[in-house]
C-alpha positions in Angstrom: -46.4 -19.1 22.8 -43.4 -17.3 24.4 -45.2 -15.3 27.1 -48.0 -16.7 29.3 -49.0 -13.5 31.2 -49.0 -9.8 30.8 -49.6 -7.1 33.4 -52.0 -4.4 32.3 -51.5 -0.7 33.1 -54.0 2.1 32.5 -53.6 5.8 32.3 -56.6 7.0 34.2 -58.4 10.2 33.0 -56.3 13.3 33.6 -53.2 11.3 34.7 -49.9 11.4 33.0 -48.5 8.2 34.6 -50.2 4.8 34.6 -51.2 2.5 37.4 -51.3 -1.2 37.2 -54.8 -2.5 37.0 -54.7 -6.2 36.5 -53.1 -9.2 34.8 -54.1 -11.5 31.9 -52.7 -15.0 31.8 -53.0 -18.2 29.7 -53.9 -21.1 32.0 -53.3 -23.8 29.3 -56.9 -23.7 28.1 -58.1 -20.1 28.0 -57.1 -16.5 28.7 -58.2 -15.2 32.1 -58.1 -11.6 33.3 -58.2 -10.4 36.9 -58.3 -6.9 38.3 -55.6 -6.3 40.9 -56.4 -5.6 44.6 -54.5 -2.4 44.6 -56.4 -1.1 41.7 -59.8 -2.1 43.1 -58.9 -0.2 46.3 -58.5 3.1 44.4 -61.3 5.6 44.6 -60.8 6.5 41.0 -60.6 3.0 39.6 -62.7 2.6 36.4 -63.8 -0.6 34.7 -62.0 -1.0 31.4 -65.2 -1.6 29.5 -68.9 -0.9 29.6 -71.2 -3.1 31.8 -72.1 -6.5 30.3 -68.8 -6.8 28.3 -65.5 -8.5 29.3 -63.7 -6.4 31.9 -66.8 -4.3 32.5 -67.3 -5.7 36.0 -65.0 -3.9 38.4 -64.5 -6.8 40.8 -61.9 -9.3 41.9 -63.6 -12.2 40.1 -61.7 -13.8 37.1 -62.9 -12.9 33.7 -62.5 -15.5 31.0 -61.6 -14.1 27.6 -61.9 -15.8 24.2 -59.0 -17.0 22.2 -58.3 -13.5 20.7 -58.3 -11.7 24.0 -61.7 -10.3 23.5 -62.8 -6.8 24.5 -60.7 -3.9 25.7 -57.5 -6.0 25.7 -58.0 -6.9 22.0 -58.4 -3.2 21.2 -54.9 -2.6 22.8 -53.3 -5.3 20.7 -52.0 -4.9 17.1 -53.9 -5.8 14.0 -52.6 -7.4 10.8 -49.8 -4.8 10.0 -48.5 -4.7 13.6 -48.5 -8.4 13.9 -46.4 -8.8 10.8 -43.8 -6.5 12.3 -43.8 -8.2 15.6 -43.3 -11.6 13.9 -40.3 -10.2 12.0 -38.9 -8.6 15.1 -39.1 -11.7 17.3 -37.7 -13.9 14.5 -34.8 -11.6 14.1 -34.0 -11.7 17.9 -34.3 -15.4 17.9 -32.0 -15.7 14.9 -29.3 -13.7 16.7 -29.5 -15.7 19.9 -29.8 -19.1 18.0 -33.0 -19.8 19.9 -36.1 -21.5 18.5 -39.7 -20.5 19.2 -41.7 -23.3 20.7 -45.1 -23.2 18.9 -46.8 -20.2 17.4 -46.8 -16.7 18.9 -49.8 -16.2 21.2 -52.1 -13.3 21.8 -50.2 -12.3 24.9 -47.0 -12.1 22.8 -48.7 -9.7 20.4 -50.2 -7.7 23.3 -46.7 -7.3 24.9 -45.1 -6.6 21.6 -47.3 -3.6 20.7 -45.2 -1.2 22.8 -46.1 2.0 24.8 -47.3 4.0 21.8 -50.3 1.8 21.2 -53.6 3.4 20.6 -55.6 4.2 23.7 -54.7 4.4 27.4 -53.6 0.8 28.1 -50.1 -0.6 28.2 -48.4 -3.8 29.3 -45.4 -5.2 31.1 -43.9 -8.6 31.8 -43.5 -7.8 35.5 -45.9 -6.0 38.0 -43.2 -4.1 39.9 -42.3 -1.1 37.7 -43.7 0.5 34.6 -40.6 0.9 32.4 -41.7 1.3 28.8 -39.2 0.9 26.0 -39.7 3.7 23.5 -38.4 3.1 20.0 -36.4 5.9 18.4 -38.4 7.6 15.6 -36.9 7.5 12.2 -37.4 9.8 9.3 -40.6 9.1 7.2 -38.4 8.5 4.2 -36.7 5.5 5.9 -40.1 4.2 7.1 -41.5 4.4 3.6 -38.5 2.7 2.1 -38.7 -0.1 4.8 -42.4 -0.6 4.2 -41.9 -1.0 0.5 -39.0 -3.4 0.9 -40.9 -5.5 3.4 -43.9 -5.7 1.0 -41.5 -7.0 -1.7 -40.1 -9.6 0.8 -36.7 -8.1 0.8 -34.3 -8.1 3.8 -34.0 -5.0 5.9 -30.8 -3.6 7.5 -30.8 -2.4 11.2 -31.7 1.2 10.4 -34.7 0.3 8.2 -35.9 -2.4 10.6 -36.0 0.2 13.4 -37.8 2.7 11.2 -40.5 0.2 10.4 -41.0 -1.1 13.9 -42.5 2.1 15.1 -45.8 0.9 13.7 -46.3 -2.3 15.6 -49.0 -0.9 17.9 -51.4 0.2 15.2 -54.5 -1.6 13.8 -55.3 -2.2 10.2 -53.6 -4.0 7.4 -52.0 -1.2 5.5 -48.3 -0.1 6.2 -48.1 2.7 8.7 -45.8 4.2 11.4 -46.2 6.5 14.4 -44.3 9.7 15.0 -44.5 13.0 16.9 -43.5 16.5 16.1 -43.5 19.9 17.9 -46.3 22.4 17.2 -46.0 26.2 17.4 -46.3 26.0 21.2 -43.5 23.5 21.3 -45.9 20.8 22.4 -45.6 17.3 21.0 -48.3 16.4 18.5 -48.8 12.7 17.7 -49.5 11.4 14.2 -50.0 8.2 12.2 -48.3 8.1 8.8 -50.0 5.8 6.3 -48.4 4.6 3.1 -49.6 3.3 -0.2 -49.1 -0.3 -1.3 -48.4 -2.0 -4.7 -51.9 -3.6 -4.6 -53.7 -0.2 -4.7 -55.8 0.2 -7.8 -56.1 4.0 -7.3 -54.1 6.4 -5.0 -55.8 5.4 -1.8 -53.6 7.8 0.2 -55.1 10.7 -1.7 -58.5 9.0 -1.6 -58.5 8.8 2.2 -57.1 12.3 2.6 -59.8 13.6 0.3 -62.5 11.7 2.0 -61.5 12.9 5.5 -61.3 16.5 4.3 -64.6 16.2 2.6 -66.2 14.7 5.8 -64.9 17.7 7.7 -66.3 20.1 5.1 -69.8 18.6 5.3 -69.8 18.9 9.1 -68.6 15.6 10.6 -66.1 15.5 13.5 -63.0 13.9 12.0 -59.3 13.6 12.8 -57.0 16.2 11.3 -55.2 15.0 8.2 -52.4 16.1 5.9 -51.1 14.6 2.6 -47.4 15.0 2.2 -44.9 14.1 -0.6 -42.2 11.9 0.8 -39.6 10.5 -1.6 -42.0 11.4 -4.4 -44.7 9.3 -2.8 -47.9 10.4 -1.2 -48.1 9.8 2.6 -51.2 10.5 4.7 -50.7 11.9 8.1 -53.6 11.5 10.6 -53.4 13.3 13.9 -54.0 11.0 16.9 -56.8 12.0 19.2 -56.0 9.7 22.0 -53.0 11.8 23.2 -53.3 15.3 24.7 -50.3 17.5 25.7 -50.5 18.3 29.4 -47.6 20.8 29.8 -43.9 20.3 30.7 -43.7 17.6 28.1 -46.2 15.3 29.8 -49.1 13.7 28.0 -52.5 12.3 29.0 -54.1 9.4 27.2 -57.7 8.7 26.5 -59.1 5.2 26.9 -60.9 4.0 23.8 -63.2 1.1 23.0 -63.9 0.0 19.4 -67.4 -0.7 18.2 -66.4 -4.3 18.0 -65.8 -4.4 21.7 -68.8 -2.3 22.5 -71.1 -4.7 20.5 -69.5 -7.8 22.1 -68.1 -9.1 18.8 -65.0 -10.8 17.7 -63.0 -10.6 14.5 -64.9 -13.4 12.9 -68.3 -11.8 13.6 -67.0 -8.5 12.3 -65.9 -10.1 9.0 -69.2 -11.9 8.7 -71.1 -8.5 8.8 -72.7 -9.1 12.2 -72.0 -5.6 13.5 -74.7 -2.9 13.4 -74.9 0.9 13.4 -78.4 0.5 14.9 -77.1 -1.5 17.9 -74.2 0.9 18.3 -76.7 3.8 18.4 -78.7 2.0 21.1 -75.6 1.7 23.2 -74.9 5.4 22.7 -78.4 6.2 23.8 -77.7 4.2 27.0 -74.2 5.3 27.9 -73.3 8.4 25.8 -72.5 11.6 27.7 -74.4 13.5 25.1 -76.6 11.3 22.9 -78.2 14.3 21.3 -74.8 15.0 19.7 -73.4 11.5 19.2 -76.6 9.8 17.9 -77.1 12.2 14.9 -73.3 12.3 14.3 -73.2 8.5 14.0 -76.1 8.6 11.6 -74.5 11.1 9.4 -71.2 9.2 9.4 -73.1 6.2 8.2 -74.8 8.2 5.4 -71.4 9.7 4.4 -70.0 6.2 4.0 -72.9 5.4 1.7 -72.4 8.5 -0.3 -68.7 8.0 -0.9 -68.7 4.2 -1.2 -66.8 3.4 1.9 -67.6 -0.2 2.4 -64.7 -0.8 4.8 -66.6 0.8 7.6 -66.3 -2.2 9.9 -66.6 -2.2 13.6 -62.9 -1.6 14.3 -63.2 1.6 12.3 -65.5 3.1 14.8 -64.7 3.9 18.4 -65.7 5.7 21.6 -63.8 7.2 24.4 -64.8 5.6 27.8 -64.1 7.2 31.2 -65.7 4.5 33.3 -69.1 6.2 33.3 -69.9 7.6 29.8 -69.1 7.0 26.2 -68.2 9.7 23.6 -67.7 9.1 19.9 -64.1 9.7 18.9 -63.4 11.8 15.9 -64.0 9.7 12.7 -61.0 8.0 11.1 -60.2 5.5 8.4 -62.8 6.9 6.0 -61.9 5.9 2.5 -63.9 5.1 -0.7 -63.4 1.5 -1.8 -63.1 1.5 -5.6 -65.6 -0.8 -7.4 -67.3 -1.2 -10.8 -70.3 -3.2 -9.7 -73.7 -1.5 -9.4 -74.7 -2.0 -5.8 -72.8 -2.6 -2.6 -73.2 -3.3 1.1 -71.6 -1.5 4.0 -69.8 -3.5 6.6 -72.4 -2.9 9.3 -76.2 -3.1 9.4 -77.7 0.2 8.2 -81.5 -0.2 8.5 -84.5 -2.4 7.6 -82.7 -3.8 4.6 -79.6 -4.9 6.4 -76.3 -3.7 5.2 -77.6 -2.4 1.8 -75.8 0.9 1.0 -78.9 2.8 0.1 -80.1 6.2 1.5 -83.6 4.8 1.9 -82.2 2.0 4.1 -80.4 4.6 6.3 -83.6 6.6 6.7 -85.6 3.5 7.6 -84.3 3.5 11.2 -83.4 7.2 11.7 -85.3 7.3 15.0 -82.7 4.9 16.6 -80.2 7.7 16.1 -82.4 10.3 17.8 -83.7 11.9 14.6 -87.2 12.2 13.2 -87.6 10.9 9.6 -88.2 14.4 8.2 -85.1 15.9 9.9 -83.0 13.0 8.9 -84.2 13.2 5.3 -83.4 16.9 5.2 -79.8 16.3 6.5 -79.2 13.5 4.1 -80.3 15.6 1.2 -78.1 18.5 2.4 -75.0 16.2 2.7 -75.7 14.6 -0.7 -75.7 18.1 -2.3 -72.5 19.1 -0.5 -70.7 15.9 -1.5 -71.9 16.2 -5.1 -70.6 19.8 -5.3 -67.3 19.4 -3.6 -65.9 15.9 -3.8 -63.9 16.1 -7.0 -62.3 19.4 -6.1 -61.5 18.1 -2.6 -60.0 14.9 -3.8 -57.9 16.7 -6.4 -56.6 19.0 -3.7 -55.5 15.9 -1.7 -53.4 14.8 -4.7 -55.7 12.5 -6.6 -55.2 12.5 -10.4 -58.1 13.1 -12.8 -58.0 9.5 -14.0 -58.5 8.1 -10.5 -61.2 10.7 -9.8 -63.1 9.6 -12.9 -62.7 5.9 -11.9 -64.3 6.7 -8.5 -67.1 8.6 -10.3 -68.1 5.6 -12.3 -69.7 3.5 -9.5 -68.1 4.3 -6.1 -68.9 7.9 -5.1 -72.5 8.9 -5.4 -73.3 5.5 -7.1 -76.8 5.5 -8.7 -77.6 2.4 -6.6 -77.6 4.4 -3.3 -80.7 6.3 -4.6 -82.8 3.1 -5.2 
């Protein structure tokens, strides 16, 4: 471990500058977080999580976190792709200075390394005095794409390509991606995530995700805006960030987000073991949502859509809510992508209904009331969405750039699989 503490800053709702809210430190045995006195004295201070979860108690008492910096701080840290980039960046700096790292990188190192463009409203610093973020220059997408491909092949990167790639250290997920911004017609900055394909893809997953997101919007779900571009003759998916909002004069407000993993009190191991549940997430929304009549049915239909298109990668880090200290609100949907398969049946990554994670429409309907829907209303909505998907999915995926061979491959067992009607 290189760093043993990190100071946590938060952009409070409506503010364009952050305030320091606490510190997390490694005491030799565990990570401990403590809210700062100056933050607790603020009239607009908000807890960083919901009650009953780490950091959900707005007090001066220390909060012990697990080995992975559980809760809201884990949401502010990078996932697999970002960690790979941080490891490379630190190794390169150490090589230049002829220093050696003592031991492995720790969670605080990754938290500090994510940078100011991380998802959500939190940021970090090594000192508590001044918030002085280091913004990386944004490189052309062509450079970032080339850098991602070379890194995947294990090839060395020069300075320019290294810089192009490192603008993606703050993002979750395992696929190569970078962050960038561009001006809209009103000359305001818009913030985007660019996702690239990998050599391991069995179909064009960039087009698959682009098609799935567009299809989700067409059937009435609230989803992030997406575009599919051709960059250096390769498909690149652009996903508009919904945690950044232009605020005039070049300033930006940020929205604090909590993943379903954090809301459900889980860690990465429990998520991978399939311990997360749509039903329990719906129960939390019923308790804390600003508008459960909107978010409960929306969550239900997102779950059904994942069943219809064979998105079995719907784990708890791929669902999130905005949190303002009082209420939750489902974020727009993101990371919706069919997962190609040839087997007959499948499970979703989260519990669906009475039959656990089984990806069947009857299973989804078995607990419709947990989402604020009667069985009859839910069944009517499921049938309507099924008919929309059946009528539109091939055309929508083709418009996103998917070739006919890939479409037919998805049609065999992935999208509208016969098993979901059992």
